[in-house]
PAROTI-381475 format. One line per field, with one value per atom (N, C-alpha, C): atom name; residue in three letters; x, y, z. Coordinates in pm, 1 decimal, decimal comma. Example, Ala and Ser with C-alpha at 12.3 -4.5 7.8 and 13.67 -1.06 7.14 Angstrom:
2
a <- c(N;CA;C;N;CA;C)
r <- c(ALA;ALA;ALA;SER;SER;SER)
east <- c(1319,0;1230,0;1320,0;1285,0;1367,0;1290,0)
north <- c(-569,0;-450,0;-330,0;-225,0;-106,0;3,0)
up <- c(780,0;780,0;780,0;708,0;714,0;787,0)
This chain:
189
a <- c(N;CA;C;N;CA;C;N;CA;C;N;CA;C;N;CA;C;N;CA;C;N;CA;C;N;CA;C;N;CA;C;N;CA;C;N;CA;C;N;CA;C;N;CA;C;N;CA;C;N;CA;C;N;CA;C;N;CA;C;N;CA;C;N;CA;C;N;CA;C;N;CA;C;N;CA;C;N;CA;C;N;CA;C;N;CA;C;N;CA;C;N;CA;C;N;CA;C;N;CA;C;N;CA;C;N;CA;C;N;CA;C;N;CA;C;N;CA;C;N;CA;C;N;CA;C;N;CA;C;N;CA;C;N;CA;C;N;CA;C;N;CA;C;N;CA;C;N;CA;C;N;CA;C;N;CA;C;N;CA;C;N;CA;C;N;CA;C;N;CA;C;N;CA;C;N;CA;C;N;CA;C;N;CA;C;N;CA;C;N;CA;C;N;CA;C;N;CA;C;N;CA;C;N;CA;C;N;CA;C;N;CA;C;N;CA;C;N;CA;C;N;CA;C;N;CA;C;N;CA;C;N;CA;C;N;CA;C;N;CA;C;N;CA;C;N;CA;C;N;CA;C;N;CA;C;N;CA;C;N;CA;C;N;CA;C;N;CA;C;N;CA;C;N;CA;C;N;CA;C;N;CA;C;N;CA;C;N;CA;C;N;CA;C;N;CA;C;N;CA;C;N;CA;C;N;CA;C;N;CA;C;N;CA;C;N;CA;C;N;CA;C;N;CA;C;N;CA;C;N;CA;C;N;CA;C;N;CA;C;N;CA;C;N;CA;C;N;CA;C;N;CA;C;N;CA;C;N;CA;C;N;CA;C;N;CA;C;N;CA;C;N;CA;C;N;CA;C;N;CA;C;N;CA;C;N;CA;C;N;CA;C;N;CA;C;N;CA;C;N;CA;C;N;CA;C;N;CA;C;N;CA;C;N;CA;C;N;CA;C;N;CA;C;N;CA;C;N;CA;C;N;CA;C;N;CA;C;N;CA;C;N;CA;C;N;CA;C;N;CA;C;N;CA;C;N;CA;C;N;CA;C;N;CA;C;N;CA;C;N;CA;C;N;CA;C;N;CA;C;N;CA;C;N;CA;C;N;CA;C;N;CA;C;N;CA;C;N;CA;C;N;CA;C;N;CA;C;N;CA;C;N;CA;C;N;CA;C;N;CA;C;N;CA;C;N;CA;C;N;CA;C;N;CA;C;N;CA;C;N;CA;C;N;CA;C;N;CA;C;N;CA;C;N;CA;C;N;CA;C;N;CA;C;N;CA;C;N;CA;C;N;CA;C;N;CA;C;N;CA;C;N;CA;C;N;CA;C;N;CA;C;N;CA;C;N;CA;C;N;CA;C;N;CA;C;N;CA;C;N;CA;C;N;CA;C;N;CA;C;N;CA;C;N;CA;C;N;CA;C;N;CA;C;N;CA;C;N;CA;C;N;CA;C;N;CA;C;N;CA;C;N;CA;C;N;CA;C;N;CA;C)
r <- c(MET;MET;MET;PHE;PHE;PHE;PHE;PHE;PHE;TRP;TRP;TRP;ASN;ASN;ASN;THR;THR;THR;VAL;VAL;VAL;TYR;TYR;TYR;ILE;ILE;ILE;ASP;ASP;ASP;ASP;ASP;ASP;LEU;LEU;LEU;ILE;ILE;ILE;VAL;VAL;VAL;GLN;GLN;GLN;LEU;LEU;LEU;LYS;LYS;LYS;GLN;GLN;GLN;SER;SER;SER;GLY;GLY;GLY;HIS;HIS;HIS;GLY;GLY;GLY;ILE;ILE;ILE;TYR;TYR;TYR;ILE;ILE;ILE;GLU;GLU;GLU;GLN;GLN;GLN;LEU;LEU;LEU;PHE;PHE;PHE;VAL;VAL;VAL;GLY;GLY;GLY;CYS;CYS;CYS;VAL;VAL;VAL;CYS;CYS;CYS;TYR;TYR;TYR;ALA;ALA;ALA;ASP;ASP;ASP;ASP;ASP;ASP;ILE;ILE;ILE;ALA;ALA;ALA;LEU;LEU;LEU;MET;MET;MET;SER;SER;SER;ALA;ALA;ALA;SER;SER;SER;CYS;CYS;CYS;TYR;TYR;TYR;GLY;GLY;GLY;LEU;LEU;LEU;GLN;GLN;GLN;LYS;LYS;LYS;LEU;LEU;LEU;VAL;VAL;VAL;ASP;ASP;ASP;ILE;ILE;ILE;CYS;CYS;CYS;SER;SER;SER;LEU;LEU;LEU;TYR;TYR;TYR;GLY;GLY;GLY;ILE;ILE;ILE;SER;SER;SER;TRP;TRP;TRP;ASP;ASP;ASP;ILE;ILE;ILE;LYS;LYS;LYS;PHE;PHE;PHE;ASN;ASN;ASN;PRO;PRO;PRO;LEU;LEU;LEU;LYS;LYS;LYS;ARG;ARG;ARG;GLN;GLN;GLN;LEU;LEU;LEU;LEU;LEU;LEU;ILE;ILE;ILE;THR;THR;THR;PHE;PHE;PHE;GLY;GLY;GLY;ARG;ARG;ARG;CYS;CYS;CYS;ASN;ASN;ASN;PRO;PRO;PRO;VAL;VAL;VAL;GLN;GLN;GLN;CYS;CYS;CYS;VAL;VAL;VAL;ILE;ILE;ILE;THR;THR;THR;ILE;ILE;ILE;SER;SER;SER;GLY;GLY;GLY;ASN;ASN;ASN;THR;THR;THR;THR;THR;THR;PRO;PRO;PRO;TRP;TRP;TRP;VAL;VAL;VAL;PRO;PRO;PRO;LYS;LYS;LYS;ILE;ILE;ILE;LYS;LYS;LYS;TYR;TYR;TYR;LEU;LEU;LEU;GLY;GLY;GLY;THR;THR;THR;VAL;VAL;VAL;TYR;TYR;TYR;PHE;PHE;PHE;PHE;PHE;PHE;LEU;LEU;LEU;CYS;CYS;CYS;ASN;ASN;ASN;THR;THR;THR;VAL;VAL;VAL;ILE;ILE;ILE;THR;THR;THR;ASP;ASP;ASP;LEU;LEU;LEU;SER;SER;SER;GLU;GLU;GLU;VAL;VAL;VAL;CYS;CYS;CYS;ARG;ARG;ARG;ASN;ASN;ASN;PHE;PHE;PHE;TYR;TYR;TYR;GLY;GLY;GLY;LYS;LYS;LYS;PHE;PHE;PHE;ASN;ASN;ASN;SER;SER;SER;ILE;ILE;ILE;MET;MET;MET;SER;SER;SER;VAL;VAL;VAL;LEU;LEU;LEU;GLY;GLY;GLY;LYS;LYS;LYS;CYS;CYS;CYS;SER;SER;SER;ASN;ASN;ASN;GLU;GLU;GLU;MET;MET;MET;VAL;VAL;VAL;ALA;ALA;ALA;LEU;LEU;LEU;HIS;HIS;HIS;LEU;LEU;LEU;LEU;LEU;LEU;LYS;LYS;LYS;THR;THR;THR;TYR;TYR;TYR;CYS;CYS;CYS;LEU;LEU;LEU;PRO;PRO;PRO;THR;THR;THR;LEU;LEU;LEU;MET;MET;MET;TYR;TYR;TYR;GLY;GLY;GLY;CYS;CYS;CYS;GLU;GLU;GLU;VAL;VAL;VAL;TRP;TRP;TRP;SER;SER;SER;LEU;LEU;LEU;THR;THR;THR;ASN;ASN;ASN;ASN;ASN;ASN;SER;SER;SER;LEU;LEU;LEU;HIS;HIS;HIS;LYS;LYS;LYS;VAL;VAL;VAL;ASN;ASN;ASN;VAL;VAL;VAL;ALA;ALA;ALA;TRP;TRP;TRP;ASN;ASN;ASN;LYS;LYS;LYS;CYS;CYS;CYS;PHE;PHE;PHE;ARG;ARG;ARG;ARG;ARG;ARG;ILE;ILE;ILE;PHE;PHE;PHE;SER;SER;SER;CYS;CYS;CYS)
east <- c(8058,2;8105,3;8035,6;7972,7;7905,5;8013,4;8038,9;8082,3;8037,1;8065,2;7964,2;7981,8;7985,5;8031,2;7867,6;7914,4;7816,4;7881,3;7763,4;7837,6;7798,6;7680,6;7610,6;7613,2;7684,3;7743,1;7665,4;7665,0;7715,4;7549,8;7443,8;7283,6;7284,3;7351,5;7329,2;7392,4;7515,1;7586,7;7505,6;7450,6;7324,9;7224,5;7198,9;7065,5;7111,1;7183,8;7264,3;7286,4;7367,3;7417,3;7290,2;7177,5;7021,3;6942,5;6966,6;6901,8;6956,1;7101,8;7075,6;7134,1;7174,8;7273,4;7390,9;7422,0;7634,5;7681,6;7801,7;7900,5;7943,7;7956,0;7964,1;8057,2;8209,8;8274,0;8221,1;8202,0;8143,4;8011,9;8008,4;7887,7;7948,8;8040,9;8083,9;8038,8;7994,7;7940,9;8078,1;8093,0;8192,7;8096,6;8005,6;7941,8;7917,5;7996,0;7991,6;8132,7;8204,6;8346,6;8354,1;8409,6;8355,7;8506,6;8546,0;8704,5;8605,7;8608,9;8586,0;8463,2;8431,4;8269,3;8283,0;8339,8;8330,5;8306,0;8181,4;8110,1;8174,6;8182,1;8218,7;8103,6;7999,1;7895,7;7941,6;7900,7;7993,0;7885,6;7827,0;7745,1;7776,5;7719,2;7770,2;7671,7;7561,9;7487,8;7408,8;7407,1;7319,8;7216,6;7117,2;7008,0;7046,4;7129,2;7154,4;7254,0;7317,9;7365,1;7290,4;7165,5;7063,8;6980,7;6954,7;6906,6;6972,8;7102,2;7229,9;7171,3;7164,8;7200,6;7039,1;6957,7;6780,8;6794,4;6849,6;6880,9;6930,5;7039,6;7146,9;7018,3;6975,6;6873,8;6786,9;6671,1;6561,0;6649,4;6741,1;6843,1;6805,8;6878,9;6904,1;6804,9;6684,2;6573,0;6507,3;6521,4;6445,4;6560,1;6708,7;6797,1;6792,5;6737,7;6721,5;6909,0;6991,0;7113,6;7114,1;7197,2;7195,6;7265,3;7321,3;7405,6;7474,3;7561,8;7617,8;7657,6;7601,6;7596,2;7730,8;7777,1;7945,6;8013,8;7999,0;8105,4;8032,0;7930,3;7865,0;7929,1;8071,1;8150,8;8074,5;8111,6;8097,2;8043,7;8027,5;8018,5;8142,5;8156,5;8281,9;8236,6;8308,2;8298,4;8445,6;8481,1;8629,9;8600,2;8671,1;8682,0;8559,2;8450,2;8422,7;8419,4;8370,5;8322,8;8212,5;8177,1;8117,9;7979,0;7840,7;7743,5;7635,4;7656,9;7584,9;7465,9;7375,0;7216,0;7174,6;7305,3;7222,3;7275,3;7148,5;7134,2;7103,7;7240,8;7170,5;7151,7;7054,3;6957,9;6966,4;6963,3;6990,6;6926,4;6802,6;6662,7;6645,3;6636,6;6591,4;6684,5;6885,4;6967,0;7080,1;7067,8;7173,1;7296,8;7388,8;7542,3;7601,3;7729,8;7764,7;7827,8;7903,3;7973,6;8094,0;8236,1;8328,4;8459,9;8572,2;8667,0;8785,8;8781,3;8886,3;8808,4;8871,2;8833,3;8966,5;8925,4;9030,1;8935,8;9014,0;9000,7;9039,3;8954,6;8949,2;9083,1;9052,4;9110,8;9286,0;9347,0;9454,0;9462,8;9531,3;9596,8;9645,9;9650,4;9653,1;9514,9;9503,9;9343,9;9304,8;9182,0;9174,7;9093,7;9158,0;9127,3;9002,2;8852,4;8779,4;8858,6;8727,8;8771,3;8887,0;8942,1;9099,1;9111,5;9211,6;9243,2;9385,4;9422,7;9520,0;9511,9;9649,9;9633,9;9731,1;9679,8;9772,9;9809,6;9952,0;10053,3;10110,0;10088,6;10134,2;10126,0;10010,7;9993,6;10079,8;10079,3;10156,5;10329,3;10379,3;10540,9;10528,4;10416,6;10419,4;10434,4;10379,3;10367,7;10507,6;10525,2;10681,5;10764,2;10804,2;10897,0;10904,8;10731,1;10735,1;10757,5;10771,5;10836,5;10978,5;11004,9;11165,7;11251,8;11188,6;11277,2;11215,5;11110,7;11097,8;11231,3;11232,3;11371,9;11491,8;11503,1;11672,4;11662,1;11520,3;11574,6;11634,9;11519,0;11584,1;11717,9;11733,3;11875,3;12002,4;11984,1;12069,6;12145,2;12253,5;12350,6;12462,6;12501,2;12580,0;12537,2;12446,8;12351,3;12443,8;12421,8;12468,5;12369,4;12446,6;12359,9;12295,9;12347,3;12249,3;12150,6;12130,2;12019,8;11940,0;11987,5;11879,3;11834,9;11904,4;11829,8;11735,7;11723,9;11662,4;11546,2;11528,5;11439,8;11334,3;11445,5;11375,1;11274,5;11351,9;11258,5;11175,0;11204,9;11048,5;10946,6;10984,6;10888,7;10783,9;10912,5;10840,7;10813,0;10911,0;10869,7;10745,2;10664,4;10532,0;10422,7;10463,7;10380,0;10441,2;10493,6;10483,2;10445,1;10437,9;10387,3;10293,7;10206,2;10065,3;9982,9;9898,3;9794,1;9858,6;10032,8;10044,5;10013,5;9956,3;9877,1;9814,5;9750,9;9558,5;9638,0;9745,2;9768,2;9812,1;9777,8;9738,1;9853,9;10022,8;10077,2;10119,4;10076,6;10169,7;10332,4;10387,0;10554,0;10597,6;10515,3;10549,5;10518,1;10458,4;10344,7;10515,7;10576,2;10664,3;10778,6;10809,8;10895,8;10906,3;10797,6;10816,7;10809,5;10797,6;10818,3;10956,7;11006,0;11161,5;11243,6;11217,8;11262,3;11273,2;11145,1;11155,8;11189,3;11201,0;11300,4;11436,2;11498,0;11684,2;11684,7;11620,9;11645,6;11661,0;11610,7;11629,3;11743,4;11754,3;11929,8;12043,7;12003,9;12151,0;12119,3;12031,1;12042,0;12139,8;12116,9;12098,0;12295,3;12316,0;12480,4;12515,2;12468,8;12538,0;12589,0;12507,7;12566,6;12501,4)
north <- c(-15761,6;-15639,6;-15438,7;-15388,6;-15225,6;-15145,2;-15068,3;-14951,7;-14808,8;-14720,5;-14607,3;-14540,9;-14424,8;-14318,2;-14295,0;-14275,7;-14194,4;-14139,4;-14088,1;-14031,5;-14101,7;-14132,2;-14196,0;-14362,6;-14459,7;-14546,0;-14661,8;-14608,6;-14701,3;-14777,2;-14706,7;-14797,9;-14832,5;-14769,4;-14897,8;-15011,4;-15043,6;-15145,3;-15232,7;-15186,4;-15280,5;-15365,7;-15267,3;-15317,4;-15391,1;-15384,0;-15486,5;-15615,3;-15594,0;-15747,7;-15779,1;-15746,0;-15822,1;-15840,6;-15797,3;-15876,9;-15991,1;-16036,6;-16195,0;-16208,4;-16110,3;-16112,3;-16035,0;-16039,2;-16020,3;-16146,8;-16119,0;-16280,0;-16232,4;-16358,9;-16408,7;-16498,2;-16451,6;-16577,4;-16615,1;-16760,2;-16829,2;-16717,2;-16629,6;-16578,4;-16426,1;-16417,1;-16235,1;-16210,2;-16113,9;-16033,4;-15911,5;-15997,1;-15925,9;-15843,6;-15834,6;-15801,1;-15655,0;-15572,4;-15447,2;-15390,2;-15324,1;-15299,3;-15139,4;-15105,8;-14914,3;-14864,2;-14755,0;-14680,0;-14536,0;-14445,5;-14347,4;-14353,7;-14222,5;-14224,4;-14307,9;-14416,3;-14515,9;-14639,7;-14711,2;-14805,7;-14917,6;-15046,1;-15161,7;-15271,7;-15305,9;-15381,2;-15554,9;-15632,5;-15752,8;-15877,3;-15935,5;-16051,4;-16165,0;-16293,9;-16443,0;-16463,2;-16339,1;-16345,0;-16242,1;-16180,5;-16096,3;-16052,3;-16158,8;-16105,0;-16086,1;-16136,4;-16067,4;-15901,1;-15883,6;-15767,0;-15638,7;-15693,7;-15617,8;-15577,2;-15653,3;-15668,9;-15535,9;-15588,6;-15517,5;-15359,4;-15347,1;-15179,3;-15099,0;-15191,8;-15157,2;-15072,0;-15169,8;-15168,1;-15004,1;-14968,6;-14863,4;-14777,6;-14771,6;-14704,8;-14615,1;-14731,4;-14701,1;-14605,6;-14672,2;-14582,1;-14421,5;-14378,1;-14286,0;-14188,4;-14283,4;-14162,8;-14143,4;-14222,3;-14186,3;-14108,3;-14076,0;-13995,7;-13873,1;-13898,8;-13752,6;-13733,8;-13839,6;-13883,1;-13870,4;-13759,6;-13773,8;-13869,4;-14007,3;-14080,6;-14010,0;-13950,2;-13942,0;-13966,0;-14020,3;-14140,1;-14118,9;-14001,7;-14041,5;-14093,1;-14103,5;-14156,3;-14292,1;-14336,9;-14497,3;-14495,8;-14608,9;-14655,5;-14761,2;-14896,6;-15030,3;-15127,6;-15258,5;-15379,1;-15466,5;-15560,4;-15676,3;-15748,1;-15892,5;-15996,2;-16064,0;-16169,9;-16247,4;-16386,8;-16441,4;-16577,8;-16627,7;-16579,4;-16577,7;-16454,6;-16478,0;-16362,6;-16261,3;-16158,9;-16068,7;-16125,6;-16119,6;-16196,3;-16096,9;-16086,2;-15995,0;-16026,6;-16116,6;-16079,2;-16071,0;-16033,8;-15983,6;-15810,5;-15724,0;-15591,8;-15552,0;-15485,9;-15413,1;-15267,8;-15257,8;-15077,1;-15001,4;-14903,4;-14774,3;-14674,0;-14652,8;-14541,3;-14573,4;-14640,6;-14660,7;-14662,4;-14641,3;-14617,3;-14753,5;-14816,2;-14937,1;-14909,8;-14972,5;-14955,0;-15063,1;-15005,3;-15110,2;-15236,2;-15291,1;-15411,5;-15380,3;-15394,9;-15311,7;-15455,0;-15428,0;-15552,0;-15504,5;-15388,5;-15418,3;-15275,6;-15233,3;-15141,8;-15070,6;-14924,5;-14907,6;-14840,0;-14894,0;-14889,1;-14805,4;-14711,7;-14616,0;-14516,0;-14427,2;-14356,4;-14417,2;-14543,6;-14544,9;-14565,8;-14620,9;-14628,2;-14760,7;-14879,8;-15005,7;-15040,3;-15153,9;-15185,4;-15324,6;-15383,3;-15534,8;-15577,2;-15689,1;-15692,4;-15833,5;-15828,7;-15867,5;-16022,9;-16152,0;-16289,5;-16311,7;-16276,5;-16280,3;-16215,5;-16222,2;-16238,8;-16111,2;-16105,2;-16014,0;-15857,6;-15837,9;-15674,5;-15614,7;-15550,7;-15434,4;-15350,9;-15378,0;-15231,4;-15149,5;-15099,7;-15081,3;-14908,4;-14879,2;-14723,6;-14669,4;-14807,1;-14751,9;-14765,9;-14830,7;-14821,6;-14666,0;-14648,8;-14520,0;-14384,2;-14385,9;-14314,6;-14307,6;-14421,4;-14425,8;-14399,2;-14392,2;-14343,2;-14183,1;-14150,5;-13986,9;-13938,1;-13994,0;-13886,6;-13907,9;-14019,7;-14039,7;-13926,9;-13930,9;-13844,2;-13696,3;-13696,2;-13535,4;-13529,6;-13600,2;-13604,0;-13580,7;-13680,3;-13648,5;-13499,2;-13454,9;-13335,0;-13257,4;-13276,1;-13181,5;-13190,4;-13272,5;-13340,5;-13262,2;-13296,1;-13274,0;-13410,3;-13400,8;-13520,9;-13529,9;-13467,8;-13436,5;-13455,9;-13542,8;-13518,7;-13623,6;-13628,0;-13701,1;-13835,1;-13976,2;-14060,6;-14110,1;-14076,6;-14093,6;-14022,8;-13886,3;-13810,5;-13876,7;-13907,7;-13966,8;-14093,7;-14172,4;-14290,8;-14264,5;-14134,4;-14132,8;-14065,8;-13993,3;-13965,3;-14032,0;-14139,2;-14280,5;-14340,3;-14365,0;-14461,1;-14363,1;-14205,0;-14168,6;-14116,7;-14106,0;-14026,3;-14142,8;-14195,8;-14284,1;-14420,7;-14462,6;-14632,9;-14651,9;-14534,8;-14539,6;-14560,5;-14474,0;-14468,2;-14621,3;-14714,7;-14799,2;-14905,5;-14926,9;-15031,1;-15015,4;-14885,1;-14871,0;-14950,8;-15017,8;-15120,6;-15275,1;-15268,6;-15423,2;-15541,3;-15502,5;-15617,3;-15713,5;-15651,5;-15705,2;-15728,4;-15714,5;-15779,0;-15900,7;-15935,9;-16128,1;-16069,9;-16108,4;-16044,2;-16216,0;-16179,5;-16258,5;-16243,8;-16358,3;-16388,2;-16184,7;-16155,9;-16058,6;-15922,0;-15909,6;-15787,4;-15811,2;-15884,7;-15917,6;-15830,2;-15906,4;-15851,5;-15689,7;-15653,8;-15513,0;-15388,1;-15472,7;-15393,1;-15387,3;-15521,1;-15528,7;-15427,5;-15439,7;-15347,5;-15176,5;-15175,2;-15030,7;-15010,2;-15075,4;-15079,0;-15076,9;-15198,7;-15171,6;-15045,7;-14993,1;-14863,4;-14773,4;-14736,3;-14665,5;-14625,2;-14740,8;-14769,7;-14775,6;-14815,4;-14774,1;-14694,6;-14562,2;-14447,7;-14387,5;-14411,3;-14311,2;-14357,6;-14437,0;-14537,6;-14490,2;-14463,5;-14434,2;-14588,3;-14667,7;-14790,8;-14895,9)
up <- c(4208,4;4291,4;4257,0;4306,6;4273,7;4393,8;4328,7;4379,5;4400,0;4482,8;4500,2;4610,1;4611,1;4706,0;4804,0;4917,7;4949,5;5170,1;5222,5;5317,5;5452,9;5442,8;5598,1;5598,1;5608,6;5599,9;5756,6;5852,4;6001,5;5975,0;5966,6;5992,1;5852,6;5730,3;5629,1;5581,6;5651,8;5694,5;5725,0;5877,2;5922,8;5878,7;5755,8;5696,1;5598,3;5515,8;5461,1;5515,4;5618,8;5725,5;5653,9;5819,2;5852,7;5693,8;5567,5;5431,9;5381,6;5483,9;5430,7;5292,9;5217,1;5080,4;5130,5;4954,0;5000,1;5058,0;5049,8;5075,9;5221,7;5252,3;5403,2;5450,0;5546,3;5565,4;5719,0;5676,6;5822,2;5826,0;5995,8;6013,6;5991,4;5961,4;5904,2;5771,8;5773,2;5655,8;5605,9;5509,2;5429,6;5297,6;5291,0;5125,0;5094,3;5186,8;5234,4;5251,9;5207,7;5213,7;5237,9;5302,8;5335,5;5373,4;5294,9;5337,1;5316,7;5438,7;5410,3;5392,2;5274,2;5195,4;5074,0;5055,2;4962,9;5005,8;4906,2;4939,9;4863,5;4856,0;4779,3;4832,9;4742,7;4760,9;4678,4;4745,4;4715,7;4705,8;4606,9;4605,2;4514,7;4547,7;4481,0;4367,4;4398,6;4256,2;4180,8;4076,9;4070,3;4124,9;4145,4;4274,5;4404,5;4421,2;4568,8;4542,1;4450,0;4390,4;4410,6;4328,6;4297,2;4433,4;4526,5;4641,1;4721,0;4729,8;4837,3;4745,3;4597,8;4521,5;4587,0;4582,3;4638,5;4740,0;4850,7;5028,1;4996,4;4950,6;4929,0;4875,5;4763,5;4692,2;4793,6;4857,0;4975,8;5072,4;5132,3;5231,5;5198,2;5072,0;5017,9;5004,4;4948,2;4953,5;5073,3;5178,1;5324,2;5406,0;5340,6;5451,9;5322,2;5234,0;5145,4;5086,1;5068,4;5051,1;4875,4;4777,2;4679,2;4624,4;4550,6;4525,2;4408,5;4363,8;4240,0;4117,2;4057,9;3920,6;3852,6;3860,2;3802,1;3871,0;4005,6;4106,3;4125,5;4062,4;4093,5;3977,7;3989,9;3864,5;3794,7;3841,9;3753,5;3874,6;3745,0;3837,6;3755,8;3822,6;3787,9;3836,8;3755,1;3865,2;3856,8;3947,0;4000,0;3980,4;3882,7;3906,4;3769,5;3711,2;3536,8;3568,2;3356,7;3307,6;3360,8;3327,1;3365,3;3310,5;3356,7;3312,1;3214,3;3075,8;3015,2;3039,5;3056,1;3067,9;3201,1;3325,9;3431,7;3406,4;3452,1;3436,5;3585,3;3647,3;3782,4;3768,9;3818,1;3816,9;3935,3;3902,6;4039,0;4000,9;4055,5;3999,5;3869,6;3806,4;3705,2;3618,3;3639,4;3550,8;3552,3;3436,3;3457,6;3454,9;3555,0;3558,3;3488,6;3394,1;3303,9;3397,1;3335,3;3349,4;3308,6;3372,2;3320,4;3316,1;3240,9;3218,5;3349,0;3396,2;3515,1;3583,1;3744,1;3794,5;3880,1;3909,1;4014,0;4118,4;4224,2;4364,1;4433,9;4481,9;4592,3;4578,8;4427,2;4391,1;4364,0;4378,4;4387,9;4216,7;4166,8;4037,4;3957,4;4072,6;4004,1;4023,4;3882,8;3868,3;3897,6;3964,3;3948,3;3850,0;3743,3;3666,8;3660,4;3534,1;3599,4;3524,4;3610,3;3574,1;3564,1;3737,4;3797,3;3888,5;3937,3;4104,4;4085,9;3947,4;3940,5;3930,8;3980,8;4009,2;3904,3;3830,4;3714,6;3760,9;3774,2;3819,2;3687,9;3564,4;3470,9;3548,8;3568,1;3629,6;3751,0;3820,9;3923,2;3890,5;3842,4;3793,3;3700,8;3612,7;3517,9;3637,0;3765,5;3836,1;3956,9;3976,2;4018,0;3953,9;3812,6;3744,3;3735,8;3764,5;3726,2;3845,2;4002,3;4075,0;4071,9;4073,5;4057,7;3957,2;3852,8;3748,4;3788,3;3874,0;3890,3;4043,9;4100,2;4168,7;4188,4;4043,4;3978,2;3917,1;3827,9;3795,1;3828,9;3958,8;4034,7;4125,8;4179,1;4194,0;4121,6;3985,9;3878,8;3900,6;3753,4;3714,2;3842,8;3910,5;4041,4;4194,0;4207,4;4350,8;4433,7;4501,7;4623,4;4617,7;4593,0;4606,5;4725,8;4843,9;4994,3;4991,5;4944,3;4917,9;4835,2;4721,6;4585,5;4703,8;4756,3;4807,2;4948,8;4979,2;5111,8;5049,3;4908,9;4859,3;4800,4;4718,6;4661,1;4770,8;4847,3;4984,6;5043,7;5025,1;5100,7;5017,1;4850,3;4834,6;4675,2;4644,7;4541,8;4568,3;4669,5;4717,0;4775,9;4862,5;4878,5;4742,3;4683,3;4575,3;4480,5;4473,6;4397,2;4512,1;4612,9;4732,8;4757,7;4724,3;4819,2;4772,7;4896,2;4865,3;4855,9;4834,0;4795,0;4913,8;5000,6;5103,8;5015,9;4917,8;4835,2;4746,3;4659,1;4554,4;4496,0;4402,1;4357,4;4196,8;4200,9;4144,4;4031,9;3907,2;3816,1;3816,5;3749,8;3738,5;3661,5;3547,6;3475,9;3567,6;3660,3;3752,2;3831,6;3921,6;4039,2;3936,0;3821,3;3760,5;3711,6;3701,8;3688,8;3807,6;3879,9;4012,3;4040,9;4049,1;4018,3;3941,1;3825,2;3699,2;3759,0;3799,0;3836,3;3991,2;4055,6;4156,5;4107,8;4030,3;4016,6;3906,3;3846,6;3715,7;3818,4;3922,1;3975,3;4054,2;4089,2;4180,8;4075,5;3965,4;3871,0;3820,3;3782,7;3737,0;3918,3;3987,6;4122,6;4135,8;4091,0;4090,7;3928,1;3848,8;3729,9;3703,3;3700,9;3598,9;3570,9)
């Protein structure tokens, strides 16, 4: 998988689809997932991934799009170890293989060689928001107000992107513990 930012993607997606490289589910092309100006390129082989990257590079040259090398993040594999012998380049620069990725600026990470999501940073952010709310409310706060603020401002932080999570029992336990700790603190139990 290869992640990278750009601005003009509609025509590019057509070119990627027509290349025959990337991942397909039956006849549906899923080798390029886009959200806003983020592109995730996916292929079942290093050769196919390099071809997709080359198409993007040529597209950028023809439309005078400058790809920011600081935003071109990484390569990762799912289902097996990162292939060290495979080198993916763009404009002569090698893109490194990494053990985990942060996607769409969110704080949860997808781990290499698994489909597991690391939620440690999500829980940290959740606790940070909750502690900020509780410090403003003080010790003599109304429980219903605290619960409403928890639900409105903290829960979305904890659950953002949960539709794509693949959790271990340990990760699920972390989420449950975070939620339960907040209730215990609100109700002083």
